[in-house]
MIDO-724852 format. One record per residue: residue in one letter; x, y, z of N, C-alpha, C in turn. Coordinates in steps of 0.05 Angstrom, whole numbers, padded with zeros to 5 digits, always signed. Example, Ala and Ser with C-alpha at 12.3 -4.5 7.8 and 13.67 -1.06 7.14 Angstrom:
BEGIN
A+00264-00114+00156+00246-00090+00156+00264-00066+00156
S+00257-00045+00142+00273-00021+00143+00258+00001+00157
***
This chain:
BEGIN
M+00273+00171+00011+00269+00199+00003+00257+00214+00027
S+00268+00237+00033+00259+00254+00054+00230+00261+00051
K+00215+00262+00074+00187+00268+00072+00183+00297+00064
N+00202+00315+00070+00201+00343+00061+00212+00344+00033
T+00195+00341+00013+00204+00339-00014+00216+00366-00024
K+00210+00388-00010+00221+00414-00017+00251+00414-00015
L+00262+00396+00002+00291+00395+00007+00304+00373-00010
V+00289+00360-00028+00301+00340-00046+00298+00350-00074
H+00319+00350-00090+00318+00360-00117+00299+00344-00134
P+00283+00356-00152+00265+00341-00168+00278+00317-00183
R+00303+00321-00192+00317+00299-00205+00318+00274-00187
D+00325+00279-00161+00329+00257-00143+00302+00244-00135
Q+00282+00261-00132+00255+00250-00126+00246+00232-00149
I+00249+00241-00173+00240+00226-00197+00255+00200-00200
T+00282+00200-00197+00297+00175-00200+00290+00155-00179
E+00285+00164-00154+00278+00145-00133+00251+00132-00138
I+00231+00148-00146+00204+00138-00150+00202+00120-00175
I+00216+00128-00196+00215+00111-00221+00228+00084-00216
S+00250+00085-00200+00263+00060-00192+00245+00042-00176
R+00231+00054-00157+00212+00039-00140+00190+00027-00157
I+00179+00042-00176+00158+00032-00193+00168+00009-00210
Y+00192+00012-00221+00204-00009-00238+00209-00035-00221
K+00221-00032-00198+00228-00055-00182+00203-00070-00172
R+00181-00055-00168+00156-00068-00159+00140-00079-00183
G+00152-00078-00207+00139-00091-00230+00115-00075-00240
M+00115-00049-00236+00092-00033-00244+00098-00016-00269
T+00122-00020-00281+00127-00009-00307+00150-00025-00320
T+00154-00021-00346+00175-00036-00361+00199-00018-00365
T+00220-00030-00377+00245-00015-00382+00239+00011-00397
S+00222+00009-00417+00217+00033-00434+00192+00048-00427
G+00175+00036-00411+00148+00048-00406+00147+00067-00382
G+00128+00084-00382+00123+00102-00359+00139+00127-00359
N+00129+00147-00347+00143+00173-00344+00133+00188-00320
I+00150+00204-00308+00144+00220-00284+00153+00248-00289
S+00139+00267-00278+00147+00295-00279+00140+00310-00253
I+00155+00332-00249+00150+00350-00227+00152+00378-00239
I+00133+00396-00231+00135+00424-00239+00145+00440-00214
D+00166+00455-00217+00177+00470-00194+00164+00497-00191
D+00172+00512-00170+00159+00537-00164+00164+00558-00186
D+00184+00554-00203+00190+00572-00225+00176+00565-00250
G+00160+00544-00250+00145+00535-00274+00161+00518-00292
N+00185+00509-00284+00201+00490-00299+00191+00462-00294
I+00191+00445-00315+00181+00418-00312+00205+00399-00315
W+00209+00383-00294+00229+00362-00293+00216+00336-00301
V+00227+00321-00320+00213+00298-00331+00233+00276-00339
T+00224+00251-00337+00241+00229-00345+00246+00231-00375
P+00269+00220-00384+00277+00221-00413+00263+00200-00430
S+00264+00205-00456+00252+00186-00475+00272+00163-00480
A+00261+00138-00480+00276+00114-00488+00302+00109-00473
I+00302+00115-00447+00325+00109-00430+00315+00089-00408
D+00331+00068-00403+00325+00047-00385+00314+00057-00358
K+00289+00050-00352+00277+00058-00326+00289+00043-00302
G+00303+00021-00308+00315+00006-00286+00341+00017-00277
S+00352+00036-00291+00379+00047-00283+00381+00077-00287
L+00359+00091-00285+00360+00120-00289+00376+00133-00267
R+00392+00153-00275+00407+00170-00256+00395+00198-00256
A+00402+00213-00235+00393+00240-00233+00402+00257-00257
S+00425+00250-00267+00436+00266-00290+00420+00260-00316
D+00403+00239-00316+00387+00233-00340+00361+00249-00341
I+00353+00261-00319+00328+00275-00318+00330+00301-00333
I+00309+00307-00348+00308+00331-00366+00293+00353-00353
C+00302+00378-00358+00287+00401-00349+00277+00416-00373
V+00251+00419-00374+00239+00436-00395+00231+00462-00382
K+00246+00483-00390+00242+00509-00377+00214+00520-00384
K+00206+00540-00369+00180+00552-00373+00178+00564-00401
D+00201+00573-00413+00200+00584-00440+00203+00563-00462
G+00204+00537-00454+00206+00515-00473+00234+00506-00479
T+00254+00519-00468+00282+00510-00471+00286+00483-00457
I+00300+00465-00470+00305+00438-00459+00333+00437-00449
V+00336+00429-00424+00363+00426-00412+00367+00397-00404
G+00388+00385-00415+00394+00357-00408+00406+00343-00432
K+00415+00318-00427+00430+00304-00448+00413+00285-00464
H+00387+00284-00458+00368+00266-00473+00344+00283-00482
K+00327+00270-00497+00301+00282-00504+00282+00277-00481
P+00264+00296-00476+00244+00291-00455+00225+00269-00465
S+00211+00257-00446+00192+00235-00452+00174+00243-00475
S+00168+00224-00492+00150+00229-00514+00122+00237-00505
E+00115+00230-00479+00089+00237-00469+00089+00264-00455
F+00111+00280-00458+00113+00306-00445+00089+00324-00451
P+00078+00323-00476+00055+00341-00481+00032+00338-00462
F+00025+00313-00453+00003+00312-00435+00010+00319-00407
H+00036+00316-00399+00044+00326-00373+00040+00356-00372
K+00049+00370-00392+00047+00400-00393+00017+00408-00394
A+00001+00393-00409-00027+00399-00411-00041+00396-00384
I-00033+00377-00368-00044+00374-00341-00037+00397-00323
Y-00011+00405-00324-00003+00428-00307-00016+00454-00315
D-00021+00457-00342-00035+00481-00351-00064+00481-00342
A-00076+00457-00341-00104+00455-00333-00108+00456-00303
R-00089+00447-00288-00092+00444-00259-00068+00455-00244
P-00068+00481-00237-00045+00492-00223-00040+00480-00195
D-00060+00466-00184-00056+00453-00158-00040+00428-00160
I-00037+00417-00184-00022+00392-00187+00007+00399-00193
K+00026+00387-00177+00054+00393-00179+00071+00369-00188
S+00058+00346-00191+00073+00322-00200+00053+00303-00215
V+00064+00290-00235+00048+00271-00252+00063+00245-00255
I+00048+00223-00252+00059+00196-00257+00042+00183-00279
H+00055+00172-00299+00042+00156-00320+00057+00130-00322
A+00042+00108-00322+00055+00081-00324+00035+00061-00335
H+00044+00037-00340+00028+00016-00350+00028-00008-00331
P+00019-00004-00306+00019-00026-00286-00001-00047-00295
P+00006-00073-00293-00011-00094-00305-00040-00094-00297
A-00047-00090-00271-00075-00092-00263-00091-00069-00275
L-00080-00045-00274-00095-00022-00285-00096-00024-00316
V-00076-00035-00328-00078-00039-00357-00101-00059-00363
S-00104-00079-00346-00126-00098-00349-00153-00083-00350
F-00156-00064-00332-00181-00048-00332-00183-00031-00358
S-00160-00020-00366-00160-00002-00389-00167-00016-00415
I-00160-00042-00417-00165-00056-00442-00193-00069-00443
V-00206-00070-00419-00234-00079-00420-00252-00054-00416
R-00239-00031-00415-00252-00004-00414-00271-00002-00389
Q-00258-00008-00366-00272-00005-00341-00255+00012-00322
I-00268+00022-00301-00255+00037-00280-00257+00021-00254
P-00234+00015-00240-00236+00000-00215-00251+00016-00194
D-00268+00001-00179-00283+00013-00157-00266+00014-00132
T-00258+00038-00124-00240+00039-00101-00253+00034-00074
N-00280+00030-00074-00293+00022-00049-00287-00007-00042
I-00268-00019-00056-00261-00047-00050-00245-00049-00023
I-00231-00027-00016-00217-00026+00011-00223+00001+00023
S-00220+00002+00050-00230+00024+00065-00218+00051+00059
Q-00191+00053+00056-00179+00079+00054-00176+00089+00025
A-00179+00072+00005-00172+00079-00023-00189+00101-00034
K-00214+00102-00027-00232+00122-00038-00222+00150-00032
H-00212+00154-00008-00203+00181+00000-00175+00187-00012
I-00159+00167-00016-00132+00171-00027-00134+00176-00057
C-00149+00160-00071-00151+00162-00100-00170+00183-00109
G-00192+00187-00094-00213+00205-00103-00228+00192-00126
P-00247+00206-00138-00261+00194-00161-00242+00190-00185
I-00247+00170-00201-00229+00163-00223-00241+00171-00250
G-00225+00186-00266-00234+00194-00293-00227+00173-00314
Y-00236+00178-00338-00231+00159-00360-00226+00176-00386
A-00202+00171-00398-00195+00186-00422-00196+00167-00446
D-00211+00175-00467-00212+00159-00491-00185+00157-00505
Y-00182+00135-00520-00157+00130-00534-00150+00153-00554
R-00125+00160-00553-00113+00178-00573-00085+00169-00578
L-00073+00178-00600-00046+00170-00607-00026+00178-00585
P-00010+00159-00575+00010+00166-00554+00028+00188-00563
G+00034+00207-00545+00053+00228-00551+00040+00252-00567
S+00014+00250-00573+00002+00270-00589-00010+00292-00572
D-00013+00316-00584-00027+00338-00570-00056+00331-00565
D-00067+00314-00583-00095+00305-00580-00098+00290-00554
L-00078+00272-00548-00079+00257-00523-00078+00276-00499
G-00061+00296-00501-00059+00316-00480-00086+00330-00475
D-00100+00336-00497-00126+00350-00495-00146+00333-00480
V-00148+00307-00486-00169+00291-00473-00162+00286-00444
I-00136+00283-00438-00128+00279-00410-00133+00304-00394
A-00125+00327-00405-00128+00352-00392-00158+00358-00387
A-00175+00350-00406-00204+00354-00402-00214+00338-00378
E-00203+00314-00374-00212+00299-00350-00201+00312-00324
F-00176+00320-00325-00166+00334-00301-00181+00359-00294
K-00191+00373-00315-00206+00398-00310-00232+00392-00295
K-00242+00367-00296-00266+00359-00282-00261+00355-00252
G-00235+00356-00244-00228+00353-00216-00215+00326-00209
F-00212+00308-00228-00200+00282-00223-00170+00285-00218
K-00159+00267-00201-00130+00266-00198-00119+00238-00207
A-00137+00221-00215-00130+00195-00225-00147+00188-00249
I-00134+00178-00270-00149+00173-00295-00140+00147-00308
I-00160+00131-00317-00154+00107-00333-00153+00117-00362
M-00131+00109-00376-00127+00116-00404-00135+00092-00421
E-00155+00095-00438-00165+00073-00454-00143+00060-00470
N-00141+00033-00467-00121+00017-00481-00092+00028-00478
H-00086+00039-00454-00060+00051-00451-00049+00047-00423
G-00063+00055-00402-00052+00053-00375-00066+00072-00357
T-00050+00086-00341-00062+00105-00322-00044+00130-00319
V-00056+00152-00311-00041+00176-00305-00053+00188-00280
L-00035+00197-00262-00044+00208-00236-00029+00233-00229
G-00042+00251-00215-00029+00275-00207-00030+00277-00176
G-00012+00295-00166-00012+00299-00137-00001+00326-00129
S-00004+00333-00104+00006+00358-00094+00036+00358-00093
D+00048+00335-00092+00077+00330-00096+00080+00302-00105
L+00105+00293-00109+00109+00266-00120+00101+00244-00101
T+00105+00249-00075+00097+00229-00055+00067+00224-00056
D+00052+00246-00058+00023+00245-00059+00014+00230-00085
A+00027+00236-00107+00020+00223-00133+00026+00193-00131
Y+00049+00186-00119+00056+00158-00118+00037+00142-00099
E+00029+00154-00077+00010+00141-00059-00016+00134-00074
R-00025+00154-00090-00050+00150-00106-00046+00128-00127
F-00023+00128-00140-00016+00108-00161-00016+00080-00149
E-00001+00077-00126+00002+00051-00114-00025+00041-00103
A-00041+00058-00091-00067+00050-00080-00086+00041-00102
L-00085+00056-00125-00103+00049-00147-00096+00022-00159
E-00070+00017-00163-00061-00009-00174-00068-00031-00154
F-00065-00025-00128-00072-00046-00108-00102-00053-00110
C-00119-00033-00112-00147-00038-00115-00153-00055-00140
A-00140-00048-00162-00145-00063-00187-00136-00092-00184
S-00112-00096-00171-00102-00123-00167-00121-00139-00149
T-00130-00127-00127-00147-00141-00109-00173-00150-00122
I-00185-00132-00138-00209-00139-00153-00204-00162-00172
L-00182-00160-00187-00175-00182-00206-00171-00208-00193
Y-00156-00209-00171-00150-00234-00158-00175-00245-00144
G-00191-00226-00132-00216-00235-00120-00235-00247-00140
S-00235-00236-00164-00253-00246-00185-00246-00274-00194
Q-00221-00282-00189-00213-00309-00197-00222-00331-00177
I-00230-00323-00153-00238-00343-00133-00267-00339-00124
G-00279-00316-00131-00306-00311-00121-00316-00284-00133
T-00334-00271-00118-00345-00246-00127-00337-00224-00107
P-00321-00205-00116-00314-00183-00098-00338-00168-00088
K-00337-00161-00062-00358-00144-00050-00346-00117-00043
Y-00362-00097-00045-00352-00069-00042-00365-00057-00017
L-00351-00038-00005-00361-00023+00018-00379-00001+00008
S-00399+00006+00024-00416+00029+00018-00401+00054+00027
D-00409+00077+00015-00397+00103+00024-00401+00107+00054
D-00424+00099+00064-00430+00102+00093-00410+00086+00110
Q-00404+00061+00101-00385+00045+00116-00357+00058+00116
I-00349+00069+00093-00323+00081+00091-00322+00107+00108
N-00343+00122+00107-00344+00147+00123-00344+00140+00153
E-00357+00118+00161-00356+00110+00189-00328+00102+00197
F-00314+00089+00179-00286+00082+00185-00269+00107+00189
E-00273+00127+00171-00257+00151+00172-00263+00168+00197
T-00288+00167+00206-00296+00185+00229-00298+00170+00255
Q-00292+00145+00256-00296+00130+00281-00279+00142+00303
A-00289+00142+00327-00275+00153+00350-00250+00135+00355
T-00227+00146+00353-00203+00130+00357-00193+00131+00385
G-00205+00149+00402-00197+00150+00430-00167+00156+00432
V-00159+00179+00421-00130+00186+00421-00120+00185+00450
L-00098+00171+00454-00088+00168+00481-00076+00195+00492
P-00077+00198+00518-00064+00222+00530-00034+00221+00525
E-00021+00245+00525+00008+00247+00520+00024+00242+00545
M+00047+00230+00542+00066+00227+00564+00078+00255+00570
E+00086+00259+00595+00100+00284+00601+00129+00283+00592
T+00142+00260+00597+00169+00256+00588+00172+00228+00576
T+00190+00225+00557+00195+00199+00544+00224+00192+00545
K+00230+00168+00553+00257+00158+00554+00262+00139+00531
Y+00287+00138+00521+00294+00122+00498+00318+00104+00505
P+00314+00084+00522+00337+00066+00527+00345+00050+00502
S+00368+00038+00503+00379+00025+00479+00361+00003+00468
D+00348-00013+00486+00331-00035+00476+00306-00023+00461
E+00297+00000+00470+00275+00013+00456+00283+00023+00428
V+00306+00035+00427+00317+00046+00401+00321+00023+00381
E+00331+00000+00392+00335-00024+00375+00310-00033+00362
K+00288-00032+00377+00262-00041+00367+00252-00022+00346
R+00256+00004+00349+00249+00024+00329+00261+00017+00302
L+00287+00011+00303+00302+00005+00279+00291-00020+00266
E+00284-00040+00282+00273-00065+00272+00246-00061+00258
I+00229-00044+00270+00203-00038+00258+00207-00024+00231
C+00225-00004+00230+00230+00010+00205+00239-00008+00183
K+00257-00027+00190+00268-00045+00170+00246-00064+00159
I+00228-00073+00177+00207-00091+00168+00186-00077+00152
V+00180-00052+00158+00161-00036+00142+00173-00032+00114
Q+00198-00024+00113+00211-00020+00087+00211-00046+00070
R+00217-00068+00083+00218-00094+00070+00190-00102+00060
S+00170-00096+00077+00142-00102+00069+00134-00087+00044
C+00142-00061+00043+00136-00045+00019+00151-00056-00005
Q+00176-00063-00002+00192-00073-00025+00181-00099-00035
Q+00170-00116-00017+00160-00142-00025+00130-00141-00034
G+00119-00118-00035+00091-00116-00043+00071-00125-00022
L+00079-00126+00003+00062-00135+00025+00050-00111+00040
M+00057-00087+00032+00047-00063+00045+00048-00041+00024
I+00030-00021+00026+00031+00002+00008+00035+00027+00025
S+00042+00049+00010+00048+00074+00023+00028+00083+00044
S+00003+00079+00038-00019+00090+00053-00032+00072+00074
Y-00022+00048+00076-00035+00030+00096-00015+00009+00106
G-00015+00005+00132+00002-00015+00144+00011-00006+00172
T+00007-00024+00192+00015-00018+00219+00032-00041+00230
V+00054-00034+00242+00072-00053+00254+00077-00045+00283
S+00077-00064+00301+00083-00057+00329+00100-00080+00342
M+00114-00073+00363+00129-00092+00378+00125-00086+00408
R+00121-00108+00423+00119-00105+00453+00147-00096+00462
W+00147-00078+00481+00173-00069+00492+00177-00081+00520
K+00162-00071+00540+00164-00082+00567+00135-00084+00577
D+00130-00107+00590+00103-00112+00600+00083-00108+00577
N+00063-00090+00581+00044-00085+00559+00050-00058+00545
D+00073-00047+00549+00082-00024+00534+00093-00033+00507
F+00089-00016+00487+00098-00024+00460+00105+00000+00443
L+00117-00006+00420+00123+00014+00399+00106+00008+00375
I+00096+00030+00362+00078+00026+00339+00083+00048+00318
T+00077+00041+00293+00079+00060+00271+00058+00082+00274
P+00063+00106+00262+00044+00128+00265+00022+00127+00244
T+00002+00143+00248-00018+00146+00227-00010+00169+00208
G-00019+00166+00183-00014+00188+00164+00014+00190+00153
A+00031+00170+00159+00059+00172+00149+00062+00153+00125
N+00077+00162+00105+00083+00146+00082+00101+00123+00091
R+00092+00098+00086+00107+00075+00097+00134+00072+00085
W+00138+00079+00059+00164+00076+00046+00185+00094+00059
D+00176+00117+00071+00195+00137+00081+00197+00136+00111
L+00187+00116+00124+00186+00115+00153+00214+00116+00165
E+00217+00133+00186+00243+00135+00200+00239+00130+00229
M+00261+00125+00243+00260+00116+00271+00245+00136+00289
E+00249+00162+00284+00236+00182+00301+00206+00184+00296
D+00196+00171+00274+00167+00171+00269+00153+00151+00287
I+00167+00130+00296+00155+00109+00312+00145+00121+00339
V+00122+00111+00348+00109+00122+00372+00111+00103+00395
Q+00121+00112+00417+00122+00096+00442+00096+00098+00457
I+00085+00075+00465+00061+00074+00481+00068+00062+00508
K+00066+00078+00529+00074+00069+00556+00053+00076+00577
D+00045+00057+00592+00025+00061+00613-00001+00074+00602
G-00008+00066+00578-00032+00076+00565-00030+00104+00555
K-00006+00114+00553-00001+00142+00542+00017+00141+00518
R+00014+00161+00501+00030+00162+00476+00052+00182+00478
E+00073+00177+00463+00095+00196+00462+00085+00223+00452
A+00093+00244+00466+00083+00271+00461+00088+00280+00432
G+00068+00293+00421+00071+00305+00394+00069+00286+00371
K+00061+00261+00377+00059+00241+00356+00031+00228+00356
K+00022+00220+00332-00004+00206+00330+00001+00177+00322
P-00004+00159+00340+00000+00130+00334-00022+00121+00315
S-00018+00098+00303-00038+00085+00285-00065+00085+00298
R-00086+00088+00280-00113+00087+00290-00120+00059+00300
A-00104+00040+00294-00108+00012+00303-00094+00007+00330
T-00083+00028+00342-00068+00025+00367-00084+00009+00388
W-00110+00015+00390-00126+00001+00411-00126-00029+00406
I-00127-00038+00381-00127-00066+00375-00100-00078+00385
H-00078-00065+00378-00052-00075+00386-00049-00076+00416
Q-00059-00055+00430-00058-00054+00459-00073-00077+00471
E-00097-00082+00461-00114-00104+00472-00102-00131+00466
I-00090-00135+00443-00077-00160+00437-00054-00165+00456
Y-00038-00145+00461-00016-00148+00480-00026-00153+00508
N-00047-00139+00516-00058-00142+00543-00068-00171+00548
R-00080-00183+00527-00094-00208+00531-00079-00232+00521
N-00057-00228+00507-00041-00250+00495-00012-00247+00501
P-00003-00257+00525+00024-00253+00534+00046-00265+00515
N+00038-00284+00498+00057-00297+00480+00061-00281+00454
V+00044-00261+00449+00046-00245+00425+00065-00221+00432
N+00086-00218+00417+00105-00197+00421+00109-00179+00397
S+00095-00185+00375+00096-00167+00352+00071-00172+00335
I+00063-00150+00321+00038-00151+00305+00043-00136+00279
I+00034-00148+00257+00034-00134+00231+00005-00133+00221
M-00005-00109+00215-00032-00106+00204-00029-00092+00177
T-00036-00106+00156-00030-00095+00129-00050-00104+00108
Q-00045-00096+00084-00061-00105+00061-00041-00116+00041
S-00045-00141+00034-00028-00153+00012-00048-00164-00008
P-00042-00163-00034-00063-00167-00054-00076-00194-00055
Y-00061-00215-00051-00074-00242-00052-00089-00249-00027
L-00079-00241-00004-00095-00245+00020-00121-00228+00019
M-00119-00204+00008-00142-00187+00007-00162-00197-00014
A-00153-00213-00033-00172-00226-00052-00192-00242-00036
F-00183-00256-00014-00201-00271+00003-00216-00251+00021
G-00203-00229+00029-00216-00209+00046-00239-00195+00033
V-00239-00192+00006-00260-00178-00007-00282-00196-00018
T-00277-00222-00019-00297-00241-00029-00310-00257-00006
G-00296-00259+00017-00306-00276+00038-00301-00305+00033
E-00287-00312+00012-00281-00341+00007-00262-00351+00029
Y-00265-00377+00035-00248-00389+00056-00220-00394+00046
L-00200-00384+00061-00172-00388+00055-00162-00413+00069
N-00161-00435+00054-00153-00461+00066-00123-00463+00063
V-00108-00461+00086-00079-00461+00084-00068-00490+00086
R-00085-00509+00081-00074-00537+00080-00063-00542+00052
T-00046-00524+00043-00034-00526+00016-00008-00542+00016
I+00011-00533+00033+00036-00547+00036+00041-00548+00066
P+00058-00567+00076+00062-00570+00105+00070-00544+00119
E+00088-00528+00108+00097-00504+00121+00074-00485+00127
S+00056-00482+00107+00034-00464+00110+00016-00472+00134
W+00009-00497+00136-00008-00506+00157+00006-00504+00184
I+00031-00512+00185+00046-00512+00210+00047-00483+00222
F+00053-00464+00205+00055-00436+00213+00028-00424+00220
L+00008-00430+00204-00017-00414+00206-00041-00429+00216
Q-00042-00456+00214-00065-00472+00220-00090-00463+00206
D-00105-00444+00218-00129-00434+00205-00128-00404+00205
I-00138-00392+00183-00140-00362+00182-00169-00355+00185
N-00175-00341+00208-00203-00333+00213-00210-00309+00196
F-00236-00304+00195-00247-00282+00179-00268-00268+00196
V-00266-00242+00198-00287-00227+00213-00299-00205+00195
E-00323-00197+00201-00337-00178+00184-00326-00149+00187
Y-00330-00134+00166-00322-00106+00167-00336-00092+00190
G-00321-00075+00204-00332-00061+00227-00324-00074+00253
S-00315-00099+00252-00305-00112+00276-00281-00098+00287
H-00266-00084+00270-00242-00070+00278-00247-00042+00288
F-00273-00034+00290-00279-00008+00301-00278-00010+00332
R-00267+00010+00345-00263+00008+00374-00289+00003+00389
K-00310+00016+00379-00336+00014+00393-00346-00015+00395
N-00337-00032+00376-00346-00060+00375-00328-00078+00391
N-00303-00070+00396-00284-00085+00413-00287-00115+00408
H-00284-00124+00383-00290-00151+00375-00271-00171+00388
S-00282-00190+00404-00266-00208+00419-00250-00227+00402
E-00260-00234+00378-00246-00253+00361-00219-00241+00351
I-00218-00215+00349-00193-00202+00341-00173-00202+00364
V-00182-00196+00388-00163-00191+00410-00161-00214+00430
D-00181-00231+00433-00179-00254+00452-00168-00278+00438
N-00149-00292+00451-00136-00316+00439-00130-00311+00410
C-00116-00289+00405-00112-00279+00378-00098-00301+00360
P-00110-00308+00338-00097-00327+00320-00073-00316+00307
T-00056-00333+00295-00032-00324+00281-00040-00305+00258
A-00061-00312+00244-00070-00296+00222-00100-00293+00222
L-00110-00269+00216-00138-00263+00215-00143-00242+00194
I-00165-00247+00178-00172-00228+00157-00196-00212+00165
I-00194-00185+00162-00217-00168+00167-00229-00160+00140
E-00254-00166+00136-00268-00162+00111-00263-00134+00099
N-00254-00133+00074-00250-00107+00060-00232-00088+00074
D-00215-00098+00092-00198-00079+00107-00169-00088+00108
S-00163-00111+00120-00135-00117+00125-00132-00146+00135
V-00107-00153+00138-00100-00179+00151-00083-00172+00176
I-00088-00186+00198-00072-00183+00222-00055-00208+00226
I-00029-00205+00229-00011-00227+00234+00002-00223+00261
T+00003-00243+00278+00016-00240+00304+00038-00261+00308
G+00057-00255+00325+00078-00274+00330+00096-00265+00353
D+00118-00279+00356+00137-00272+00377+00157-00251+00366
K+00179-00260+00355+00198-00242+00342+00186-00229+00317
L+00193-00204+00312+00181-00190+00289+00188-00203+00262
L+00212-00213+00259+00220-00226+00234+00203-00251+00230
Q+00198-00265+00252+00180-00289+00250+00152-00281+00241
T+00142-00260+00252+00115-00250+00245+00114-00242+00215
F+00136-00229+00206+00138-00222+00178+00139-00248+00160
D+00153-00268+00170+00154-00294+00155+00126-00306+00153
Y+00111-00305+00175+00083-00314+00174+00066-00300+00154
L+00070-00273+00152+00056-00257+00132+00064-00266+00104
E+00089-00270+00099+00098-00279+00072+00086-00307+00066
V+00086-00325+00085+00076-00352+00081+00046-00350+00075
A+00031-00333+00090+00002-00330+00085-00003-00319+00058
E+00012-00298+00049+00008-00287+00023+00015-00306+00001
F+00037-00321+00004+00044-00341-00016+00023-00363-00018
S+00012-00371+00005-00009-00392+00005-00034-00381-00010
A-00041-00356-00004-00064-00344-00018-00059-00342-00048
K-00035-00335-00055-00028-00332-00084-00030-00359-00098
S-00020-00380-00085-00020-00406-00097-00049-00415-00103
I-00067-00409-00084-00095-00417-00087-00108-00401-00109
V-00103-00375-00109-00115-00358-00130-00106-00367-00158
L-00080-00371-00161-00069-00379-00187-00077-00408-00194
G-00078-00425-00174-00085-00453-00179-00114-00457-00186
N-00131-00438-00179-00160-00440-00184-00166-00444-00213
S-00149-00433-00231-00155-00436-00260-00148-00464-00270
L-00133-00479-00253-00125-00507-00261-00145-00528-00253
G-00158-00522-00231-00177-00542-00221-00182-00537-00191
E-00197-00555-00179-00204-00552-00151-00181-00560-00133
M-00175-00544-00113-00153-00549-00095-00158-00575-00080
V-00137-00591-00077-00138-00616-00061-00120-00611-00037
P-00132-00606-00013-00116-00599+00010-00103-00624+00022
I-00083-00619+00040-00072-00640+00056-00095-00652+00073
N-00096-00678+00074-00119-00691+00088-00116-00691+00118
D-00137-00700+00132-00137-00699+00162-00115-00716+00174
E-00110-00739+00162-00089-00756+00172-00061-00743+00169
Q-00057-00731+00147-00031-00717+00142-00028-00693+00161
V-00050-00679+00166-00050-00657+00185-00043-00667+00213
E-00055-00690+00221-00050-00700+00248-00020-00708+00250
D-00009-00719+00229+00020-00725+00230+00037-00700+00234
L+00029-00679+00220+00043-00653+00223+00040-00642+00251
R+00016-00645+00262+00011-00635+00289+00029-00649+00310
K+00031-00676+00307+00047-00692+00326+00076-00685+00324
K+00086-00682+00299+00115-00677+00296+00123-00649+00302
F+00107-00629+00295+00116-00601+00297+00102-00584+00318
L+00079-00592+00328+00064-00575+00346+00059-00587+00374
S+00066-00612+00377+00061-00624+00404+00084-00621+00422
***
């Protein structure tokens, strides 16, 4: 979907995002609804009782400002609360309602997830409201939800129901939705292996305001064919990471070494799902491509490339099962299956703040391990070819998932030292 949503019809925006939500397992065939209010006050909304896995633009309903319904289906049964939100909050132009499993878990135990679990979520989600249970589809439900939105919330837990989120446009609403479900998942998975720890507001503010040392701009930039090829490769891996649930809209950095210590890196502030080749930032001779803002983690990537000549690609992301270890500080023992240990050996863990430039943490950049977890922030994966690095990320996340899920069965029995030595001799010597 184009980043300029003004140039994409509401029907097409809605069908793309509902398809994305369905494919990511964050709603069911019949559940969830999305709407957009246009500049004329017309509300475009998903239809009632139509398969969310195969919605077409022609299925989207328009409810005119005067109440006239245009379309071949009935509007969503939850339309009343969508309208109530728009009436209460003129600044909100899009609404997402769904029943994603982790947020439903919170709704049925009547709790609100603490977004201080990861660094950027507090600012993306904002404070979270809570709406008491009311009959689905009723005006009463619209009243209690609108009352919460009137307090300034853009994200609300609906008691024994799910979640509803608003945004300045659909992209903004989806980023908030995805980040909130990610927080909920990370807290749930972390709780299965230990006790989740949360960041203080001061720590988060320090992350947001840290001096990033924006690089000077290049006067001219050249785009030879090998550079363009790498841009395409980065975009494909970012898209794949989002599709596989290994990256979310609001967080994730991918880079590739180009020549010597020059490299290409994803930008800051860009929606990862919508990343395009021209968004990628070239870093050459310590300068950035003019008019673009590279990732705030650019300094980490630069230092890794400077000090580790065998590293040619880096992925820095948040994936839910790896972050379960990141928020609890529990040790991630990858001696689960031979492949995991061969690829990863050991996954180091560093404290929050180690990734701030002022600290220039040597464990992150010197002799960089294949995988490293930064407390309450991210995981860094390094490798040679970018596809190989992505594979390492998948293997690490699968290993973490196996341990989290297996924890309910009993204590993990890792591959023993003798078996590890056999693996070392056969595959690493």
